[in-house]
Each structure stands twice: as C-alpha cells, then as structure tokens.
All heavy atoms as a GROMACS GRO file, in nm:
protein
  524
    1ASP      N    1  -1.070   0.599   0.904
    1ASP     CA    2  -1.209   0.587   0.925
    1ASP      C    3  -1.279   0.534   0.800
    1ASP      O    4  -1.221   0.535   0.696
    1ASP     CB    5  -1.272   0.719   0.979
    1ASP     CG    6  -1.280   0.828   0.875
    1ASP    OD1    7  -1.312   0.804   0.759
    1ASP    OD2    8  -1.265   0.945   0.912
    2ILE      N    9  -1.396   0.494   0.810
    2ILE     CA   10  -1.476   0.431   0.703
    2ILE      C   11  -1.491   0.525   0.582
    2ILE      O   12  -1.473   0.489   0.468
    2ILE     CB   13  -1.610   0.379   0.750
    2ILE    CG1   14  -1.593   0.275   0.861
    2ILE    CG2   15  -1.699   0.330   0.635
    2ILE    CD1   16  -1.572   0.140   0.815
    3GLU      N   17  -1.527   0.648   0.613
    3GLU     CA   18  -1.550   0.749   0.506
    3GLU      C   19  -1.422   0.777   0.418
    3GLU      O   20  -1.426   0.776   0.298
    3GLU     CB   21  -1.606   0.875   0.561
    3GLU     CG   22  -1.748   0.866   0.614
    3GLU     CD   23  -1.796   0.988   0.686
    3GLU    OE1   24  -1.733   1.092   0.674
    3GLU    OE2   25  -1.897   0.978   0.758
    4THR      N   26  -1.313   0.792   0.486
    4THR     CA   27  -1.187   0.812   0.416
    4THR      C   28  -1.146   0.694   0.341
    4THR      O   29  -1.094   0.700   0.225
    4THR     CB   30  -1.074   0.851   0.518
    4THR    OG1   31  -1.111   0.964   0.595
    4THR    CG2   32  -0.941   0.878   0.451
    5SER      N   33  -1.167   0.573   0.396
    5SER     CA   34  -1.136   0.444   0.328
    5SER      C   35  -1.220   0.435   0.204
    5SER      O   36  -1.169   0.394   0.096
    5SER     CB   37  -1.167   0.329   0.417
    5SER     OG   38  -1.140   0.209   0.358
    6ARG      N   39  -1.344   0.468   0.209
    6ARG     CA   40  -1.433   0.462   0.085
    6ARG      C   41  -1.384   0.557  -0.020
    6ARG      O   42  -1.383   0.530  -0.142
    6ARG     CB   43  -1.581   0.489   0.124
    6ARG     CG   44  -1.671   0.485   0.006
    6ARG     CD   45  -1.675   0.344  -0.050
    6ARG     NE   46  -1.754   0.348  -0.174
    6ARG     CZ   47  -1.722   0.293  -0.288
    6ARG    NH1   48  -1.612   0.221  -0.295
    6ARG    NH2   49  -1.797   0.297  -0.395
    7LEU      N   50  -1.344   0.679   0.018
    7LEU     CA   51  -1.291   0.776  -0.080
    7LEU      C   52  -1.166   0.719  -0.150
    7LEU      O   53  -1.152   0.728  -0.269
    7LEU     CB   54  -1.261   0.906  -0.005
    7LEU     CG   55  -1.195   1.014  -0.095
    7LEU    CD1   56  -1.281   1.052  -0.216
    7LEU    CD2   57  -1.159   1.136  -0.009
    8LYS      N   58  -1.076   0.666  -0.067
    8LYS     CA   59  -0.955   0.605  -0.126
    8LYS      C   60  -0.986   0.490  -0.212
    8LYS      O   61  -0.923   0.474  -0.321
    8LYS     CB   62  -0.860   0.562  -0.013
    8LYS     CG   63  -0.800   0.679   0.065
    8LYS     CD   64  -0.711   0.620   0.178
    8LYS     CE   65  -0.652   0.735   0.257
    8LYS     NZ   66  -0.566   0.682   0.364
    9GLN      N   67  -1.088   0.411  -0.182
    9GLN     CA   68  -1.130   0.299  -0.265
    9GLN      C   69  -1.177   0.349  -0.403
    9GLN      O   70  -1.139   0.294  -0.505
    9GLN     CB   71  -1.239   0.226  -0.195
    9GLN     CG   72  -1.277   0.090  -0.264
    9GLN     CD   73  -1.384   0.017  -0.180
    9GLN    OE1   74  -1.468   0.081  -0.111
    9GLN    NE2   75  -1.372  -0.110  -0.178
   10VAL      N   76  -1.258   0.453  -0.402
   10VAL     CA   77  -1.307   0.514  -0.530
   10VAL      C   78  -1.189   0.566  -0.612
   10VAL      O   79  -1.184   0.552  -0.730
   10VAL     CB   80  -1.409   0.623  -0.501
   10VAL    CG1   81  -1.442   0.702  -0.626
   10VAL    CG2   82  -1.534   0.558  -0.438
   11MET      N   83  -1.088   0.628  -0.543
   11MET     CA   84  -0.973   0.682  -0.618
   11MET      C   85  -0.897   0.568  -0.680
   11MET      O   86  -0.854   0.582  -0.798
   11MET     CB   87  -0.884   0.760  -0.521
   11MET     CG   88  -0.951   0.894  -0.480
   11MET     SD   89  -0.857   1.010  -0.372
   11MET     CE   90  -0.730   0.916  -0.294
   12VAL      N   91  -0.874   0.453  -0.612
   12VAL     CA   92  -0.810   0.341  -0.670
   12VAL      C   93  -0.888   0.289  -0.789
   12VAL      O   94  -0.828   0.256  -0.894
   12VAL     CB   95  -0.790   0.227  -0.561
   12VAL    CG1   96  -0.746   0.101  -0.624
   12VAL    CG2   97  -0.689   0.273  -0.459
   13GLU      N   98  -1.016   0.273  -0.772
   13GLU     CA   99  -1.102   0.222  -0.886
   13GLU      C  100  -1.089   0.311  -1.005
   13GLU      O  101  -1.113   0.261  -1.123
   13GLU     CB  102  -1.249   0.210  -0.835
   13GLU     CG  103  -1.270   0.104  -0.735
   13GLU     CD  104  -1.406   0.109  -0.669
   13GLU    OE1  105  -1.485   0.204  -0.698
   13GLU    OE2  106  -1.430   0.026  -0.584
   14ASN      N  107  -1.066   0.438  -0.989
   14ASN     CA  108  -1.069   0.532  -1.102
   14ASN      C  109  -0.932   0.578  -1.148
   14ASN      O  110  -0.922   0.678  -1.224
   14ASN     CB  111  -1.159   0.652  -1.066
   14ASN     CG  112  -1.304   0.620  -1.057
   14ASN    OD1  113  -1.368   0.594  -1.158
   14ASN    ND2  114  -1.356   0.614  -0.939
   15SER      N  115  -0.830   0.509  -1.110
   15SER     CA  116  -0.696   0.545  -1.149
   15SER      C  117  -0.628   0.433  -1.233
   15SER      O  118  -0.666   0.316  -1.214
   15SER     CB  119  -0.609   0.583  -1.026
   15SER     OG  120  -0.595   0.472  -0.943
   16ASN      N  121  -0.534   0.472  -1.315
   16ASN     CA  122  -0.465   0.377  -1.396
   16ASN      C  123  -0.338   0.317  -1.322
   16ASN      O  124  -0.304   0.204  -1.347
   16ASN     CB  125  -0.414   0.436  -1.524
   16ASN     CG  126  -0.535   0.476  -1.610
   16ASN    OD1  127  -0.633   0.411  -1.615
   16ASN    ND2  128  -0.523   0.588  -1.678
   17THR      N  129  -0.275   0.394  -1.237
   17THR     CA  130  -0.157   0.356  -1.167
   17THR      C  131  -0.189   0.360  -1.019
   17THR      O  132  -0.242   0.468  -0.974
   17THR     CB  133  -0.039   0.439  -1.205
   17THR    OG1  134  -0.017   0.437  -1.349
   17THR    CG2  135   0.089   0.392  -1.134
   18HIS      N  136  -0.153   0.264  -0.943
   18HIS     CA  137  -0.180   0.259  -0.801
   18HIS      C  138  -0.051   0.251  -0.722
   18HIS      O  139   0.024   0.152  -0.727
   18HIS     CB  140  -0.265   0.134  -0.766
   18HIS     CG  141  -0.387   0.122  -0.857
   18HIS    ND1  142  -0.406   0.022  -0.944
   18HIS    CD2  143  -0.496   0.204  -0.867
   18HIS    CE1  144  -0.517   0.039  -1.008
   18HIS    NE2  145  -0.572   0.150  -0.960
   19ILE      N  146  -0.019   0.354  -0.652
   19ILE     CA  147   0.103   0.368  -0.572
   19ILE      C  148   0.066   0.388  -0.427
   19ILE      O  149  -0.007   0.483  -0.391
   19ILE     CB  150   0.190   0.481  -0.622
   19ILE    CG1  151   0.227   0.462  -0.771
   19ILE    CG2  152   0.317   0.501  -0.536
   19ILE    CD1  153   0.294   0.581  -0.832
   20LEU      N  154   0.118   0.302  -0.344
   20LEU     CA  155   0.097   0.309  -0.193
   20LEU      C  156   0.217   0.383  -0.141
   20LEU      O  157   0.325   0.337  -0.154
   20LEU     CB  158   0.085   0.171  -0.135
   20LEU     CG  159   0.078   0.167   0.022
   20LEU    CD1  160  -0.049   0.240   0.072
   20LEU    CD2  161   0.082   0.025   0.070
   21LEU      N  162   0.195   0.499  -0.083
   21LEU     CA  163   0.300   0.577  -0.015
   21LEU      C  164   0.269   0.566   0.133
   21LEU      O  165   0.167   0.617   0.184
   21LEU     CB  166   0.298   0.725  -0.062
   21LEU     CG  167   0.384   0.818   0.010
   21LEU    CD1  168   0.534   0.779  -0.012
   21LEU    CD2  169   0.368   0.960  -0.042
   22ALA      N  170   0.355   0.498   0.207
   22ALA     CA  171   0.334   0.474   0.351
   22ALA      C  172   0.467   0.462   0.422
   22ALA      O  173   0.555   0.394   0.381
   22ALA     CB  174   0.253   0.345   0.371
   23ASP      N  175   0.483   0.541   0.533
   23ASP     CA  176   0.609   0.526   0.607
   23ASP      C  177   0.603   0.398   0.691
   23ASP      O  178   0.501   0.329   0.698
   23ASP     CB  179   0.632   0.652   0.693
   23ASP     CG  180   0.536   0.665   0.806
   23ASP    OD1  181   0.468   0.572   0.849
   23ASP    OD2  182   0.525   0.780   0.858
   24SER      N  183   0.712   0.368   0.754
   24SER     CA  184   0.730   0.239   0.826
   24SER      C  185   0.633   0.222   0.940
   24SER      O  186   0.603   0.110   0.979
   24SER     CB  187   0.870   0.223   0.876
   24SER     OG  188   0.905   0.331   0.964
   25THR      N  189   0.571   0.332   0.993
   25THR     CA  190   0.475   0.315   1.098
   25THR      C  191   0.343   0.263   1.048
   25THR      O  192   0.260   0.219   1.128
   25THR     CB  193   0.453   0.445   1.172
   25THR    OG1  194   0.397   0.544   1.087
   25THR    CG2  195   0.586   0.503   1.229
   26LYS      N  196   0.324   0.268   0.917
   26LYS     CA  197   0.199   0.222   0.858
   26LYS      C  198   0.212   0.090   0.785
   26LYS      O  199   0.115   0.008   0.784
   26LYS     CB  200   0.148   0.322   0.754
   26LYS     CG  201   0.128   0.465   0.802
   26LYS     CD  202   0.009   0.472   0.894
   26LYS     CE  203  -0.021   0.615   0.928
   26LYS     NZ  204  -0.067   0.633   1.061
   27VAL      N  205   0.328   0.055   0.734
   27VAL     CA  206   0.350  -0.067   0.666
   27VAL      C  207   0.342  -0.189   0.753
   27VAL      O  208   0.405  -0.197   0.860
   27VAL     CB  209   0.487  -0.064   0.589
   27VAL    CG1  210   0.518  -0.198   0.525
   27VAL    CG2  211   0.484   0.044   0.486
   28GLY      N  212   0.254  -0.286   0.715
   28GLY     CA  213   0.244  -0.407   0.794
   28GLY      C  214   0.142  -0.403   0.907
   28GLY      O  215   0.122  -0.503   0.974
   29ASN      N  216   0.081  -0.286   0.927
   29ASN     CA  217  -0.018  -0.269   1.035
   29ASN      C  218  -0.155  -0.322   0.988
   29ASN      O  219  -0.191  -0.306   0.875
   29ASN     CB  220  -0.031  -0.130   1.082
   29ASN     CG  221   0.087  -0.081   1.152
   29ASN    OD1  222   0.169  -0.160   1.205
   29ASN    ND2  223   0.107   0.048   1.163
   30VAL      N  224  -0.230  -0.374   1.085
   30VAL     CA  225  -0.372  -0.412   1.057
   30VAL      C  226  -0.455  -0.296   1.091
   30VAL      O  227  -0.443  -0.237   1.201
   30VAL     CB  228  -0.406  -0.541   1.141
   30VAL    CG1  229  -0.553  -0.575   1.123
   30VAL    CG2  230  -0.318  -0.657   1.107
   31CYS      N  231  -0.550  -0.262   1.002
   31CYS     CA  232  -0.638  -0.148   1.025
   31CYS      C  233  -0.783  -0.187   1.024
   31CYS      O  234  -0.817  -0.294   0.971
   31CYS     CB  235  -0.613  -0.043   0.920
   31CYS     SG  236  -0.448   0.019   0.912
   32PHE      N  237  -0.863  -0.098   1.074
   32PHE     CA  238  -1.007  -0.122   1.084
   32PHE      C  239  -1.070  -0.119   0.946
   32PHE      O  240  -1.164  -0.197   0.912
   32PHE     CB  241  -1.071  -0.018   1.177
   32PHE     CG  242  -1.225  -0.024   1.181
   32PHE    CD1  243  -1.283  -0.128   1.245
   32PHE    CD2  244  -1.298   0.069   1.116
   32PHE    CE1  245  -1.421  -0.138   1.252
   32PHE    CE2  246  -1.440   0.064   1.121
   32PHE     CZ  247  -1.498  -0.045   1.186
   33ALA      N  248  -1.032  -0.025   0.861
   33ALA     CA  249  -1.094  -0.010   0.731
   33ALA      C  250  -0.992  -0.033   0.619
   33ALA      O  251  -0.874   0.010   0.631
   33ALA     CB  252  -1.148   0.134   0.716
   34ARG      N  253  -1.030  -0.105   0.516
   34ARG     CA  254  -0.947  -0.140   0.408
   34ARG      C  255  -0.996  -0.074   0.278
   34ARG      O  256  -1.112  -0.077   0.251
   34ARG     CB  257  -0.938  -0.290   0.390
   34ARG     CG  258  -0.856  -0.335   0.276
   34ARG     CD  259  -0.852  -0.482   0.267
   34ARG     NE  260  -0.773  -0.522   0.152
   34ARG     CZ  261  -0.781  -0.630   0.086
   34ARG    NH1  262  -0.868  -0.723   0.126
   34ARG    NH2  263  -0.706  -0.655  -0.021
   35PHE      N  264  -0.902  -0.016   0.202
   35PHE     CA  265  -0.943   0.051   0.075
   35PHE      C  266  -0.893  -0.025  -0.045
   35PHE      O  267  -0.948  -0.009  -0.157
   35PHE     CB  268  -0.906   0.194   0.069
   35PHE     CG  269  -0.758   0.222   0.071
   35PHE    CD1  270  -0.690   0.231  -0.052
   35PHE    CD2  271  -0.692   0.242   0.187
   35PHE    CE1  272  -0.557   0.260  -0.053
   35PHE    CE2  273  -0.556   0.269   0.187
   35PHE     CZ  274  -0.489   0.273   0.062
   36ALA      N  275  -0.787  -0.104  -0.035
   36ALA     CA  276  -0.731  -0.181  -0.148
   36ALA      C  277  -0.637  -0.286  -0.094
   36ALA      O  278  -0.584  -0.272   0.015
   36ALA     CB  279  -0.655  -0.086  -0.238
   37GLY      N  280  -0.619  -0.385  -0.177
   37GLY     CA  281  -0.522  -0.492  -0.136
   37GLY      C  282  -0.388  -0.469  -0.200
   37GLY      O  283  -0.376  -0.393  -0.298
   38LEU      N  284  -0.287  -0.527  -0.145
   38LEU     CA  285  -0.151  -0.508  -0.199
   38LEU      C  286  -0.146  -0.561  -0.342
   38LEU      O  287  -0.076  -0.503  -0.429
   38LEU     CB  288  -0.056  -0.595  -0.114
   38LEU     CG  289   0.092  -0.593  -0.146
   38LEU    CD1  290   0.142  -0.446  -0.145
   38LEU    CD2  291   0.175  -0.674  -0.055
   39GLU      N  292  -0.221  -0.664  -0.374
   39GLU     CA  293  -0.229  -0.711  -0.516
   39GLU      C  294  -0.279  -0.607  -0.615
   39GLU      O  295  -0.257  -0.622  -0.736
   39GLU     CB  296  -0.313  -0.841  -0.526
   39GLU     CG  297  -0.463  -0.822  -0.498
   39GLU     CD  298  -0.498  -0.815  -0.352
   39GLU    OE1  299  -0.411  -0.830  -0.260
   39GLU    OE2  300  -0.620  -0.794  -0.324
   40GLU      N  301  -0.344  -0.503  -0.571
   40GLU     CA  302  -0.392  -0.396  -0.655
   40GLU      C  303  -0.286  -0.283  -0.674
   40GLU      O  304  -0.312  -0.199  -0.762
   40GLU     CB  305  -0.521  -0.336  -0.597
   40GLU     CG  306  -0.632  -0.436  -0.587
   40GLU     CD  307  -0.758  -0.379  -0.520
   40GLU    OE1  308  -0.819  -0.295  -0.579
   40GLU    OE2  309  -0.782  -0.419  -0.404
   41MET      N  310  -0.179  -0.286  -0.602
   41MET     CA  311  -0.083  -0.181  -0.612
   41MET      C  312   0.020  -0.210  -0.724
   41MET      O  313   0.053  -0.323  -0.746
   41MET     CB  314   0.001  -0.168  -0.478
   41MET     CG  315  -0.088  -0.119  -0.364
   41MET     SD  316  -0.157   0.045  -0.386
   41MET     CE  317  -0.330   0.004  -0.399
   42ASP      N  318   0.065  -0.102  -0.790
   42ASP     CA  319   0.171  -0.116  -0.885
   42ASP      C  320   0.308  -0.091  -0.823
   42ASP      O  321   0.413  -0.146  -0.860
   42ASP     CB  322   0.150  -0.015  -0.999
   42ASP     CG  323   0.025  -0.040  -1.073
   42ASP    OD1  324   0.009  -0.148  -1.128
   42ASP    OD2  325  -0.060   0.052  -1.084
   43ALA      N  326   0.310  -0.008  -0.716
   43ALA     CA  327   0.432   0.022  -0.648
   43ALA      C  328   0.404   0.061  -0.505
   43ALA      O  329   0.288   0.102  -0.463
   43ALA     CB  330   0.500   0.145  -0.714
   44VAL      N  331   0.502   0.036  -0.417
   44VAL     CA  332   0.500   0.074  -0.278
   44VAL      C  333   0.624   0.163  -0.252
   44VAL      O  334   0.734   0.124  -0.287
   44VAL     CB  335   0.500  -0.049  -0.181
   44VAL    CG1  336   0.518  -0.007  -0.039
   44VAL    CG2  337   0.379  -0.130  -0.202
   45ILE      N  338   0.601   0.278  -0.194
   45ILE     CA  339   0.712   0.370  -0.155
   45ILE      C  340   0.710   0.383  -0.005
   45ILE      O  341   0.605   0.417   0.054
   45ILE     CB  342   0.700   0.505  -0.223
   45ILE    CG1  343   0.697   0.492  -0.373
   45ILE    CG2  344   0.811   0.597  -0.179
   45ILE    CD1  345   0.671   0.622  -0.450
   46SER      N  346   0.816   0.354   0.061
   46SER     CA  347   0.826   0.365   0.208
   46SER      C  348   0.968   0.404   0.247
   46SER      O  349   1.054   0.424   0.167
   46SER     CB  350   0.781   0.228   0.271
   46SER     OG  351   0.768   0.246   0.411
   47ASP      N  352   0.989   0.403   0.375
   47ASP     CA  353   1.123   0.439   0.428
   47ASP      C  354   1.200   0.307   0.459
   47ASP      O  355   1.143   0.198   0.464
   47ASP     CB  356   1.112   0.534   0.550
   47ASP     CG  357   1.037   0.472   0.665
   47ASP    OD1  358   1.096   0.392   0.737
   47ASP    OD2  359   0.918   0.508   0.681
   48LYS      N  360   1.326   0.328   0.494
   48LYS     CA  361   1.417   0.217   0.512
   48LYS      C  362   1.381   0.128   0.632
   48LYS      O  363   1.430   0.014   0.644
   48LYS     CB  364   1.564   0.263   0.522
   48LYS     CG  365   1.589   0.356   0.645
   48LYS     CD  366   1.729   0.400   0.652
   48LYS     CE  367   1.752   0.494   0.766
   48LYS     NZ  368   1.721   0.444   0.898
   49ASP      N  369   1.296   0.170   0.723
   49ASP     CA  370   1.260   0.094   0.839
   49ASP      C  371   1.130   0.016   0.819
   49ASP      O  372   1.081  -0.047   0.913
   49ASP     CB  373   1.239   0.187   0.959
   49ASP     CG  374   1.367   0.257   1.002
   49ASP    OD1  375   1.474   0.194   0.985
   49ASP    OD2  376   1.366   0.371   1.042
   50ALA      N  377   1.077   0.011   0.699
   50ALA     CA  378   0.952  -0.059   0.669
   50ALA      C  379   0.969  -0.209   0.691
   50ALA      O  380   1.080  -0.267   0.680
   50ALA     CB  381   0.908  -0.036   0.525
   51ASP      N  382   0.859  -0.273   0.729
   51ASP     CA  383   0.855  -0.417   0.757
   51ASP      C  384   0.908  -0.498   0.639
   51ASP      O  385   0.855  -0.492   0.527
   51ASP     CB  386   0.709  -0.460   0.790
   51ASP     CG  387   0.701  -0.606   0.829
   51ASP    OD1  388   0.733  -0.638   0.943
   51ASP    OD2  389   0.663  -0.684   0.736
   52ARG      N  390   1.021  -0.572   0.661
   52ARG     CA  391   1.084  -0.646   0.548
   52ARG      C  392   0.998  -0.758   0.497
   52ARG      O  393   1.002  -0.786   0.374
   52ARG     CB  394   1.218  -0.704   0.601
   52ARG     CG  395   1.317  -0.599   0.635
   52ARG     CD  396   1.360  -0.517   0.517
   52ARG     NE  397   1.442  -0.406   0.555
   52ARG     CZ  398   1.460  -0.296   0.489
   52ARG    NH1  399   1.398  -0.278   0.374
   52ARG    NH2  400   1.539  -0.196   0.529
   53GLU      N  401   0.920  -0.825   0.577
   53GLU     CA  402   0.831  -0.929   0.527
   53GLU      C  403   0.724  -0.878   0.434
   53GLU      O  404   0.696  -0.936   0.332
   53GLU     CB  405   0.767  -1.005   0.646
   53GLU     CG  406   0.867  -1.090   0.726
   53GLU     CD  407   0.796  -1.162   0.839
   53GLU    OE1  408   0.682  -1.201   0.822
   53GLU    OE2  409   0.861  -1.176   0.941
   54PHE      N  410   0.668  -0.762   0.471
   54PHE     CA  411   0.569  -0.698   0.388
   54PHE      C  412   0.627  -0.665   0.252
   54PHE      O  413   0.571  -0.689   0.151
   54PHE     CB  414   0.515  -0.573   0.456
   54PHE     CG  415   0.416  -0.495   0.370
   54PHE    CD1  416   0.280  -0.528   0.366
   54PHE    CD2  417   0.463  -0.389   0.296
   54PHE    CE1  418   0.197  -0.453   0.291
   54PHE    CE2  419   0.373  -0.318   0.218
   54PHE     CZ  420   0.238  -0.346   0.214
   55LEU      N  421   0.746  -0.602   0.257
   55LEU     CA  422   0.813  -0.560   0.132
   55LEU      C  423   0.845  -0.680   0.048
   55LEU      O  424   0.833  -0.680  -0.077
   55LEU     CB  425   0.936  -0.481   0.162
   55LEU     CG  426   0.914  -0.347   0.236
   55LEU    CD1  427   1.045  -0.280   0.274
   55LEU    CD2  428   0.818  -0.255   0.164
   56ALA      N  429   0.897  -0.793   0.107
   56ALA     CA  430   0.932  -0.912   0.034
   56ALA      C  431   0.804  -0.967  -0.036
   56ALA      O  432   0.807  -1.012  -0.149
   56ALA     CB  433   0.993  -1.014   0.124
   57GLU      N  434   0.696  -0.968   0.039
   57GLU     CA  435   0.566  -1.017  -0.013
   57GLU      C  436   0.526  -0.933  -0.133
   57GLU      O  437   0.475  -0.983  -0.237
   57GLU     CB  438   0.457  -1.024   0.092
   57GLU     CG  439   0.332  -1.082   0.044
   57GLU     CD  440   0.336  -1.231   0.010
   57GLU    OE1  441   0.422  -1.299   0.064
   57GLU    OE2  442   0.255  -1.273  -0.070
   58ALA      N  443   0.540  -0.802  -0.122
   58ALA     CA  444   0.504  -0.712  -0.230
   58ALA      C  445   0.588  -0.747  -0.355
   58ALA      O  446   0.529  -0.754  -0.467
   58ALA     CB  447   0.526  -0.569  -0.189
   59LYS      N  448   0.716  -0.766  -0.333
   59LYS     CA  449   0.803  -0.798  -0.451
   59LYS      C  450   0.763  -0.930  -0.520
   59LYS      O  451   0.762  -0.944  -0.640
   59LYS     CB  452   0.950  -0.803  -0.403
   59LYS     CG  453   1.007  -0.667  -0.376
   59LYS     CD  454   1.153  -0.681  -0.332
   59LYS     CE  455   1.209  -0.548  -0.294
   59LYS     NZ  456   1.352  -0.560  -0.250
   60LYS      N  457   0.728  -1.030  -0.431
   60LYS     CA  458   0.681  -1.156  -0.487
   60LYS      C  459   0.558  -1.143  -0.574
   60LYS      O  460   0.538  -1.217  -0.672
   60LYS     CB  461   0.644  -1.255  -0.374
   60LYS     CG  462   0.763  -1.319  -0.313
   60LYS     CD  463   0.711  -1.426  -0.211
   60LYS     CE  464   0.809  -1.459  -0.108
   60LYS     NZ  465   0.764  -1.552  -0.007
   61MET      N  466   0.477  -1.042  -0.536
   61MET     CA  467   0.352  -1.018  -0.612
   61MET      C  468   0.371  -0.932  -0.735
   61MET      O  469   0.278  -0.900  -0.806
   61MET     CB  470   0.248  -0.955  -0.517
   61MET     CG  471   0.210  -1.041  -0.403
   61MET     SD  472   0.107  -0.953  -0.291
   61MET     CE  473  -0.053  -0.978  -0.359
   62GLY      N  474   0.497  -0.896  -0.761
   62GLY     CA  475   0.529  -0.813  -0.879
   62GLY      C  476   0.509  -0.664  -0.854
   62GLY      O  477   0.514  -0.586  -0.947
   63VAL      N  478   0.497  -0.622  -0.728
   63VAL     CA  479   0.479  -0.484  -0.692
   63VAL      C  480   0.620  -0.423  -0.684
   63VAL      O  481   0.705  -0.472  -0.614
   63VAL     CB  482   0.407  -0.465  -0.560
   63VAL    CG1  483   0.395  -0.320  -0.519
   63VAL    CG2  484   0.267  -0.530  -0.571
   64GLU      N  485   0.641  -0.310  -0.747
   64GLU     CA  486   0.766  -0.235  -0.738
   64GLU      C  487   0.783  -0.179  -0.599
   64GLU      O  488   0.686  -0.120  -0.546
   64GLU     CB  489   0.775  -0.128  -0.845
   64GLU     CG  490   0.905  -0.054  -0.845
   64GLU     CD  491   0.907   0.054  -0.952
   64GLU    OE1  492   0.809   0.072  -1.025
   64GLU    OE2  493   1.010   0.127  -0.959
   65VAL      N  494   0.899  -0.196  -0.536
   65VAL     CA  495   0.923  -0.141  -0.402
   65VAL      C  496   1.033  -0.037  -0.408
   65VAL      O  497   1.144  -0.069  -0.456
   65VAL     CB  498   0.961  -0.254  -0.305
   65VAL    CG1  499   1.002  -0.205  -0.170
   65VAL    CG2  500   0.836  -0.354  -0.287
   66LYS      N  501   1.009   0.078  -0.358
   66LYS     CA  502   1.109   0.180  -0.344
   66LYS      C  503   1.123   0.229  -0.204
   66LYS      O  504   1.020   0.255  -0.138
   66LYS     CB  505   1.075   0.299  -0.438
   66LYS     CG  506   1.077   0.265  -0.583
   66LYS     CD  507   1.071   0.390  -0.664
   66LYS     CE  508   1.074   0.346  -0.810
   66LYS     NZ  509   1.182   0.410  -0.882
   67LEU      N  510   1.241   0.234  -0.151
   67LEU     CA  511   1.269   0.283  -0.016
   67LEU      C  512   1.342   0.413  -0.027
   67LEU      O  513   1.441   0.431  -0.103
   67LEU     CB  514   1.352   0.178   0.062
   67LEU     CG  515   1.292   0.043   0.079
   67LEU    CD1  516   1.381  -0.050   0.160
   67LEU    CD2  517   1.158   0.054   0.149
   68VAL      N  518   1.293   0.516   0.053
   68VAL     CA  519   1.352   0.643   0.045
   68VAL      C  520   1.393   0.691   0.182
   68VAL      O  521   1.353   0.633   0.282
   68VAL     CB  522   1.258   0.748  -0.014
   68VAL    CG1  523   1.234   0.715  -0.159
   68VAL    CG2  524   1.125   0.754   0.060
   0.00000   0.00000   0.00000
C-alpha cells in the first residue's frame, strides 16, 4: 500500500546500506507502489526460485546477489 511504501522509502533514504530481502514470489513482480529502484540496492537476498533475469540485471548493475 502507499503508506507502507512511503515508510520504506524514508528508511532507504536514511540508511547507509540497502538490502532487498524478497522471496521468489516477490522478485520480478510489478507492484502498485514503489519505494526504491534496483539501482539503489547494495544487495538482493532471495531464494533459489527467484526470477533469473531480474537477478542477472541486478548483477549487471553491481548489486550483490545472494540466494538462500
């Protein structure tokens, strides 16, 4: 929702390290509200079923990718 998205946006703006923790059901999905772009992340942590294209794009952008 918009309110949660705004809170997350403020947290990103006020933090030094940006880590996206999202399971495969969230990675690569289009959402109504956006709080940050992939280019703003330092790392992405997801599970082994995460969208491979999304993860490859993250790596190209210099974002560390960890699968658990």
